[in-house]
N, C-alpha and C positions, 0 to 999 in steps of 0.2 A: 503494499499500500504506500502510495506517495505521502511525503511528509506534509504536504497541504491538505491531505484528505484524512488524517489521523485524527481521531476523536480527542477534543480538548477538554478541559475542566468545565467550560461554560456550555457545552452542548447537552441539549435536553431532547429526550426521544419523543416524550408524550407532546402532540402540536398543541393540545388546550393548555396545558401547563407551561409550554413555552410561550405561547402568547401571553398568558397573565404574568410570567416572569418578565417578559419585555415591558409590560405596562409598568409593573413595579419598579423596574431598573430605571425607567425615565426618572420617576420621582426620587428614588435613592441617588441617581447620579446627579440631579440638580443639587440635592442636599450636600452630597460630597464636594461637588464643584465649589458651592459656595465656601464650605469649611476649608477647602484647599486654597481658595482665593484668599481667604482671611489669615489663615495660619502658615501656609507653605507658599505664599506667593514668591518671597525673595529667594528661596532654595530653587523653585522651579524656573525662576528668572535665570539664575546662574546656569542650571542644566541647559537651558535654552541657549544661553550665551555660548556653551561649549559646543553645542551643534552648530551655530553660526561659524564658530571659530573652525570646526571640522569641516565646514562647506567649503571654506576658503582654502583650507590645506588639501581638501579632496579634488577641488578645482585645479589648485597647482599641479597636483600629482596626475591629473588627467591630461593637462596640457603637456606636461612632460612625457607621458606615455605617447604622445604622438610623434614626438621626434627621438625618443629613446625607449625602446621596447623592454624596459626592466620590470622586474617584480614590483607589485604594488607596494610592499614594504619598503623597498629600497627607494622608490620614488617619494614616498611620504617623508622619509628620513632626509632626502635630499632637499625637499621643500622645507622642512623644518630648520635644517642647517643653514640653508639660504636666508631664512628669516632672522636667525641668530647671528649670523655673519653681518647682515646689514645693520642690526642694532648696535653690534661691537664696533663696526666701522663708524657709525654715526657718533657714537659715544667717544671714540678715539680721536677723530679728526675735527668734529664740530661740537662736542659736548661742553668744553670749557667756554667756547665764545657764546653758545647759546644759553648756557647757565648764567654768564655775566649780563648777557642781553635781557634775560627773563628777570634778573634781579632789579634791572634799571627800568623796565617797562612800567611798573606802577607809579613811580615818580612821575615819567613822563606823561602819563594818562591824567594824573592828579593835577599837573600844572597846566595841561591844555585845557582841562575842564573849568579850572579857575580863570583862565585867559578868556574863555567863552564867556563865562558869567560876568566878567568884567566888561566885556563888549556889549553884552546885552544890558548891564546896568546903565552903560553910557548912553544907550538908545532908548531910556526910558523905562525898561522893565524892572519891577521891584522884586528882586531875588536876594534872598539872605545867603551870601557866600559861605558863611561858616556852617550853616545848616548842610549845605550842599557837600562841603567838604567832609563833613561827619559822615555823611550817607555814603560818600564815595569810599572813604577809607574803611568803612564797615563792609561795603561790598567787595572790596579788593582783598580784605582780610578774611571774608567768608569763602573764597574760592577754596582755599586749603581745607577749611571745614567742611565743606560740601563733598570735596573729593576724599577726604578720609572717611566720612559717614557712609559712603557707598558700600563698603564691605561689611557694615554692621559693627560687631563688637571687636572684631580683630583687623579692621581696617580695610581700605580699598585694595591694598596689595594682595591681601589673602583671596579677596574676591576674585581679582585678575588671575592669580596663581591657579584657583579651582577651575576657573574657565578655560584656562590653556591646558591643565592637566586632562580634565573631561574632555575637551576638544581633541587632544591627541589620541586618547582611548577610542573616541567616536571615529575619528579619521582612520585608525589603524584597522579596524574590524567593523565596519558599519552593518554588514549582513548579520552579525551576531546579535546585535541588539534588536535589529529589525525583526529576525526570526523569533526572538524572545517575546516581543510584544505580540507579534501576530498569533504565537501560540496561545495566548491568554484570551484571544478572540474566538467567537464561534466559527466553524469551518466556512461557512456561506460568506462570512465577512473577511475572511484572510485575502482573496483576491482582491476586493475592492481597496483594502487597507494597503496591500503591496503596491497597487497602481497609483494611489493616491500619495504615498510616500516617495514613490519614484518621481512624480511630477513636481513635489515639494521640494525634493533634493535638487532637481534641475533648475527650478526657479529660484531656490536660494543661492545655488552656486553662481547663475548668472547674475543675479542681484549684487551678490557680494564682489564678483569680477568686476562688474560696471563701477560699483563705489570704490573699488582699490584703482581703478583707472582714473577716475575723477580725482581722487586724492593726489594721485601721483601727477597729474597734469596740473591741477591747480597749484600744489605746492612748488613744483620745480618752475612752472611760469612765472608764478609770483616772485619767487627769490630772485630768478634771472632778470627780471624787468625791472625789479627795484635795485638789485646790485647795479646794473648798467647805469642808472641814474645816480647812484651813490645815496641812496635813502638809508638811514641808520636802521640798524637791527633787521636788514634784509633776510638774513638766515632764519632769525626767530619768526618773522612774519610768514615766510614761506612755509616753515614747520606748522605754525598754528593754522594757517591756512588749509594745508594739506590735511591736517588732522581734523579739523572743524568739517571739513567737506564730507566726513563719514556721517554727520547729522545733516540730512537735507531740510531745507527751509529755514533752520535756525543757525546753522553753523556759518553760513555764508554771510549774513549781515553782521555777526559778531566779529569775525575777522575782518570784513570790510572796514568796521567802524575803528578796530584798532589800527589798521594800516593808514586810514585817514588821519588819526590822531596823531600817529608818529609823522607821518608826513608833513603835516602842519608845523610840527614842532622844528622843522628846519625851514620854513618860510611858506609863503603863499604858493608859490610856483611848484614846490615840491608837493605840498599837498594837494594841488590840482592834478599833478601827475599821478599820485597814488590814487585819487578817483577815478582817472583814465584807465589805470592798471586794474583796478577793481572792476570796472565796467567791461573791459575787454575780457578778461579772464572768466567772469560769471556768463558773458555773452556766449562765448566759445563752449563753456561747459552746458549751458542751457539749451544752445541750439544744435550741438553737434553731439556731445557725449551723452546727455541724459536721453533725447529721443532714440539714440541708437540701443542704449540699454532697455529703454521703457518698450521697445517692440519685442524683446527677447524675454522679458520678465512679466510680472504681475500687471504692469502699467497702471500704477496706483494713483488716484486723484490726489493732488496736492494738499487739498483741505482736509482729506481723510487722514493722511499722514500727519499733517499739522496737528489735528486734534488728538490723534493717537500719541503723538509727541507730548502734549500738554498734559495729558492724562498720566501717562507712564512717567514723566518726568516730576510731576507732584508726588506721585506714589513712591518712586524708587529712585530719584535722582537721577545722576549721570547715566547710570547703567539702563535705566528705564528710556532715556532718550536715545541712546546708542541701538537699543534692541525693539524700538517702537516700530520701525519700518519693516524690519524682516517679520517681525510678528504679524503685523497686518497682512503682509503678503502670503504668509502661510495660512491664515485664516480665511483670506479671499480664494486661495486654491482649494481648501477643503470645502467651502462652501459651494464653489463651482463644480468641483466633483460630484458633491452630494446632489446638487440641482440636476446635473447631466444623468446621474443615476436614477433619479425620480421621474425624469422625463420619459413617457413611453416612446419607444422606437416606432418610426414612421413604417407602416406596411408597404 
């Protein structure tokens, strides 16, 4: 007997009892879902983060397999080592400079904010500079607190470490976990589950691949264009632009604001040049990269993604913002697959 036809623990032979069990399972499932949302939302989000990281590693391994027909384990190892090598290279050649620029960035932001307030006051706006300065200092000081709070009790580094470890396990043997979950489902549901997870995996890989391309293009282009003009902190601004590109709708305005603030610290011409850089980079990303990726993925509505980011950000902080987009994409794929399943076939 094939593995997909073996009887599992949830199979019931009596059709009447099976129908009643399905009805009861709906209410029990809703109750369990609410309980999981309340008590296990953070761990479940970490597990999903591991799946997202695994999708990126798996996508890299599949691309490598097109040019080098190596065993999967070796390809996954090469992708992971390449990622580690990139991080080590960045730390060795740009770490000190970026760290120094990051330490000076809050002071520049605060100085430019006070200059803007003074300009507004000179044009008749009644603004209390001391209150604005206090708010700015708290906002800048709260960045570290927000980052450390992501991971719960042990801090954000622990959360990131757990995501990386789980992602490596998922990427190494994805079929092992897929078969384990499928075994707990009734026999008649296993084929639909396998097809749905296959579509989910393909969508997630393409979504993450497009996201990484966008991060790379925006980061490199921002750094190069700012460095050519001699804008201060070009390396840091390029790095921040690339990292924040992982957050659609939210990351671009934040990185653009920082870029313009640093630009105007060097004069009006430099500030206007930074505005042009931001517009050019975002235009290329919005009109070339995003449409190219959207055609091959879930093609999510921007308002839907933004709403999910707001909700996930309030509930889970930075990690919620990062995973809102792929989570919405997976939910959309699941709903589309279920709708397709419920639609009667045309005769």
